[in-house]
C-alpha positions as CSV (number, residue, x, y, z in Angstrom):
1,M,-0.3,0.3,0.3
2,E,2.7,2.3,0.8
3,E,4.6,1.4,-2.2
4,N,1.8,2.3,-4.3
5,K,1.6,5.6,-2.6
6,K,5.1,6.4,-3.3
7,S,4.3,5.1,-6.5
8,N,1.5,7.9,-7.5
9,N,3.5,10.5,-6.0
10,K,6.5,9.7,-8.4
11,V,3.8,9.6,-11.2
12,I,2.6,13.3,-9.8
13,V,5.6,14.7,-9.7
14,I,6.8,13.6,-13.3
15,I,3.6,14.8,-14.4
16,L,4.0,18.0,-12.2
17,A,7.8,18.1,-13.8
18,L,6.7,17.9,-17.6
19,L,3.5,20.5,-17.0
20,L,6.2,23.3,-15.6
21,I,8.7,22.0,-18.5
22,G,5.8,22.9,-20.6
23,V,4.8,26.1,-19.2
24,V,8.1,27.3,-19.3
25,A,9.1,26.1,-23.1
26,Y,5.4,28.0,-24.0
27,T,6.4,31.1,-21.9
28,L,10.3,31.0,-23.7
29,Y,8.2,30.9,-26.9
30,N,6.0,33.5,-26.7
31,R,8.6,35.6,-25.2
32,S,10.5,35.0,-28.6
33,E,7.3,35.5,-31.3
34,Y,6.5,38.7,-28.7
35,T,10.6,39.8,-29.5
36,K,9.7,39.2,-33.5
37,L,6.5,41.1,-33.6
38,T,7.9,44.1,-31.8
39,N,10.9,44.2,-34.0
40,A,9.3,44.1,-36.7
41,I,6.3,46.8,-35.5
42,E,9.8,49.0,-34.7
43,E,11.1,48.3,-37.9
44,E,8.0,49.3,-39.8
45,K,7.6,52.5,-37.4
46,E,11.6,53.0,-38.4
47,E,10.3,52.7,-42.6
48,I,7.2,55.1,-41.7
49,E,9.4,57.7,-40.5
50,Q,12.2,57.4,-43.1
51,N,9.2,57.9,-45.6
52,L,7.5,60.6,-44.0
53,D,10.6,62.5,-43.7
54,S,11.5,62.0,-47.2
55,M,8.2,63.3,-48.2
56,I,8.9,66.4,-45.9
57,V,12.0,67.1,-48.1
58,K,10.0,66.6,-51.3
59,Y,7.6,69.6,-50.3
60,E,10.3,71.7,-49.1
61,D,11.8,71.4,-52.0
62,A,8.8,72.1,-54.2
63,I,7.4,75.0,-51.7
64,A,10.7,76.6,-52.6
65,Q,9.9,76.9,-56.2
66,K,7.2,79.8,-55.2
67,T,4.3,78.4,-57.3
68,S,0.5,80.0,-56.8
69,M,0.5,76.4,-55.0
70,S,3.0,77.4,-52.4
71,N,0.3,77.9,-49.5
72,E,-1.3,74.6,-50.3
73,L,1.8,72.6,-50.3
74,A,2.9,74.6,-47.3
75,I,0.1,73.1,-45.1
76,E,0.2,69.3,-46.3
77,R,3.7,69.3,-45.2
78,D,3.3,70.6,-42.0
79,R,0.4,67.8,-41.8
80,I,2.6,65.5,-42.6
81,I,5.4,66.8,-39.9
82,A,2.2,66.1,-37.3
83,L,1.7,62.8,-38.6
84,R,6.1,61.9,-38.5
85,D,6.2,63.4,-34.7
86,S,3.1,61.3,-34.0
87,V,4.5,57.8,-35.3
88,K,7.9,58.9,-32.8
89,D,5.9,59.1,-29.9
90,M,4.3,55.4,-30.5
91,K,5.0,52.2,-28.7
92,A,6.0,49.6,-30.5
93,T,3.6,47.1,-29.1
94,N,0.9,49.3,-30.5
95,Y,0.4,47.6,-33.8
96,S,-3.5,48.7,-34.6
97,L,-2.1,52.3,-34.4
98,M,0.5,51.2,-36.9
99,R,-2.0,49.9,-39.5
100,R,-3.8,53.2,-39.4
101,Y,-0.7,55.3,-39.7
102,K,0.1,53.4,-42.8
103,K,-3.7,54.0,-43.9
104,Q,-3.2,57.6,-43.8
105,I,0.3,57.9,-45.6
106,A,-1.0,55.6,-48.2
107,N,-4.0,58.3,-48.6
108,L,-0.9,61.3,-48.2
109,E,0.9,59.5,-51.0
110,E,-2.6,59.4,-53.6
111,T,-2.4,63.6,-52.6
112,N,1.0,63.5,-52.6
113,R,0.7,62.7,-56.7
114,R,-1.7,65.2,-57.5
115,L,0.0,68.2,-55.9
116,F,3.3,67.3,-57.2
117,Y,1.9,66.7,-60.7
118,L,-0.3,70.4,-60.5
119,N,2.9,72.0,-59.2
120,D,5.1,70.3,-61.9
121,S,3.1,71.8,-64.4
122,L,3.1,75.2,-63.0
123,T,6.5,75.0,-62.8
124,G,6.8,74.3,-66.4
125,Q,4.8,77.2,-67.0
126,N,6.9,79.2,-65.6
127,Q,9.6,78.7,-66.8
128,L,8.3,78.5,-69.8
129,L,7.3,82.6,-69.2
130,A,10.4,83.2,-67.4
131,M,12.3,81.8,-70.7
132,N,9.8,83.4,-73.1
133,L,10.6,87.0,-70.9
134,D,13.9,86.6,-71.3
135,S,13.4,86.5,-74.7
136,A,11.2,89.2,-74.9
137,N,13.6,91.3,-72.7
138,V,16.8,90.7,-75.1
139,K,14.7,92.1,-77.7
140,I,13.7,94.8,-75.6
141,S,17.4,95.8,-74.7
142,N,18.1,95.3,-78.6
143,Q,15.4,97.2,-79.4
144,I,16.8,100.1,-76.9
145,A,20.2,99.6,-78.4
146,I,18.4,100.6,-82.1
147,N,16.3,103.5,-80.4
148,D,19.4,104.9,-78.8
149,T,21.4,104.8,-82.1
150,L,18.7,106.0,-84.3
151,S,18.6,109.0,-81.2
152,M,21.9,109.7,-81.5
153,Q,21.8,109.6,-85.0
154,N,19.2,112.2,-85.0
155,L,20.7,114.1,-82.2
156,N,24.1,114.3,-85.0
157,L,21.5,115.0,-87.7
158,A,19.9,117.9,-85.8
159,E,23.0,119.4,-84.5
160,K,24.4,119.3,-88.3
161,V,21.5,120.8,-89.6
162,A,21.1,123.4,-86.9
163,I,25.0,124.4,-87.9
164,G,24.4,124.2,-91.2
165,S,21.2,126.4,-91.2
166,V,22.8,129.5,-89.4
167,L,23.3,132.1,-91.6
168,K,26.8,134.0,-92.3
169,L,27.8,136.5,-94.3
170,S,29.1,135.9,-97.9
171,T,30.9,139.7,-97.8
172,S,31.1,142.7,-95.7
173,K,32.7,146.1,-95.5
174,V,33.0,149.0,-93.5
175,I,33.5,152.9,-94.8
176,A,34.4,155.8,-92.6
177,M,32.2,158.6,-93.8
178,R,32.6,162.6,-93.6
179,E,29.5,164.9,-93.7
180,R,30.2,167.8,-96.4
181,S,28.1,171.0,-96.3
182,S,25.9,170.2,-98.5
183,G,25.1,167.3,-96.5
184,K,26.4,164.6,-98.8
185,L,28.7,161.7,-96.8
186,V,31.9,160.9,-98.8
187,E,34.5,158.3,-98.1
188,T,37.5,159.6,-95.3
189,S,40.2,157.9,-94.1
190,R,40.7,160.5,-91.0
191,S,39.3,160.0,-87.6
192,R,39.0,163.8,-87.3
193,N,36.9,164.0,-90.3
194,T,34.3,160.9,-89.4
195,D,30.8,161.5,-88.9
196,A,29.8,158.2,-90.0
197,F,30.1,154.5,-90.9
198,R,29.3,153.0,-93.5
199,I,28.9,149.0,-93.2
200,N,27.4,147.1,-96.3
201,F,27.4,143.4,-96.3
202,T,25.6,140.4,-97.6
203,V,23.9,137.8,-95.9
204,G,24.7,134.6,-97.7
205,K,22.3,132.0,-99.5
206,N,21.2,128.9,-97.3
207,E,18.4,126.8,-98.5
208,I,17.9,124.6,-95.0
209,S,17.7,127.9,-92.7
210,E,14.3,128.9,-91.8
211,Q,12.5,131.4,-94.1
212,G,10.9,134.6,-92.3
213,E,11.7,137.8,-90.3
214,R,15.5,138.2,-88.9
215,Q,16.8,140.5,-86.6
216,V,20.2,141.7,-87.5
217,Y,22.6,144.1,-84.9
218,V,25.4,146.0,-85.9
219,Q,28.2,146.9,-83.2
220,I,31.2,149.0,-84.1
221,V,34.1,148.9,-81.1
222,D,37.2,151.0,-81.6
223,S,40.7,149.6,-80.8
224,K,40.2,150.0,-77.1
225,G,36.9,147.9,-76.6
226,N,34.7,150.1,-76.7
227,T,31.3,150.3,-78.2
228,I,30.9,153.3,-80.4
229,A,27.2,155.2,-80.4
230,G,25.5,152.4,-78.5
231,K,21.7,152.2,-79.3
232,G,20.6,148.8,-77.3
233,E,21.8,145.8,-75.4
234,L,21.7,142.5,-77.3
235,I,21.4,138.9,-75.0
236,L,23.6,136.5,-77.4
237,T,23.2,132.8,-77.1
238,G,25.3,131.7,-74.6
239,G,24.1,134.2,-72.0
240,T,26.7,137.0,-73.1
241,S,25.1,140.8,-73.1
242,I,26.6,143.1,-75.6
243,T,25.9,147.0,-76.7
244,Y,24.8,147.3,-80.6
245,S,25.2,150.4,-82.9
246,D,22.6,149.7,-85.1
247,N,19.9,147.3,-86.0
248,T,17.4,146.5,-88.5
249,T,15.1,143.8,-89.6
250,I,15.4,141.8,-93.0
251,N,13.2,139.2,-94.5
252,Y,14.8,136.2,-94.9
253,L,14.0,133.8,-98.0
254,N,16.8,131.5,-98.3
255,E,18.6,133.7,-100.9
256,S,21.1,136.3,-100.4
257,V,20.0,139.7,-98.7
258,D,22.3,143.0,-99.2
259,V,22.2,145.1,-96.2
260,I,23.5,148.6,-95.2
261,S,24.3,149.9,-92.0
262,L,24.9,153.8,-91.8
263,V,26.0,154.3,-88.0
264,E,26.4,158.2,-87.2
265,V,28.8,159.4,-84.6
266,N,30.6,162.2,-83.2
267,R,33.6,162.9,-84.4
268,D,34.7,164.2,-81.3
269,N,34.8,161.1,-80.1
270,I,36.5,159.3,-82.7
271,E,40.3,158.3,-82.3
272,K,43.1,157.3,-84.7
273,G,43.4,153.5,-84.9
274,V,41.5,150.3,-86.0
275,Y,37.6,149.7,-85.5
276,T,35.8,146.4,-85.8
277,V,32.5,145.6,-86.9
278,N,30.7,142.6,-85.6
279,I,27.3,141.8,-87.2
280,F,24.8,139.9,-85.5
281,I,21.5,137.9,-86.6
282,D,19.0,137.2,-84.0
283,N,21.3,136.6,-81.0
284,K,24.4,134.9,-82.9
285,F,27.2,136.1,-84.2
286,V,27.8,135.9,-87.9
287,G,30.9,138.1,-89.3
288,A,33.0,140.6,-88.6
289,T,35.2,143.6,-90.3
290,K,37.8,146.3,-90.0
291,A,38.4,149.9,-90.8
292,M,41.3,151.3,-90.1
293,L,41.6,155.6,-89.5
294,K,44.4,157.6,-89.2
């Protein structure tokens, strides 16, 4: 009887040992499978983070192109950044949450394809516009250069025309005159007998000069630079003011015009020396002549 009891106890111990071994083996197996599962989830988590980081870089590049979609791209980029940060904070054991994130990423990838397609299309259009703008700028620059050249040519031509249209004297002569008792004026070469200066000159023919009335001024200057028989003031083109001795008006019709100016003087004021007669038309100097008095 006692032997049977001992035998039963051995059986129970053996059974319990077998059960313990089974439990230990099952536990070790479950732990191994759990480790494999968590490692797999961790790998998926890292892969998801890398994919999200890659998406963020693509969005940053697309935003930097500054198209009309930049604001929309920036909003989508911020959503991806928030999702990536959530994935980083997720525990590796939460497999159901991992599946939900993967589904969201699949939706994001579809959105990415649509947005990047539209953005690439806009970028292509912008590049084409930029090329067209560069081409237009080149054409404009060339046209500006041509216009500048034409303007310079026109300016040079205008200057040549202005120079060519200036009236000049073809002949000029000054004669000192004395008055006889009869009132007739005759030529003299002596200063003490001079009662007047007679200036004869011809305004030359000029086909391109403007037609119309012209003011002619005569200035008689003695050897000391003093104006004889001053009659009025004339402001020249350069702003210089002179005193003239006589003035008259001619009607210029692009043909030669003979002009005679008679300037009466007080013989007591006339001294020996060279007298210069300067002639101006409007406010420009056109010629001069001289006379020597004894």
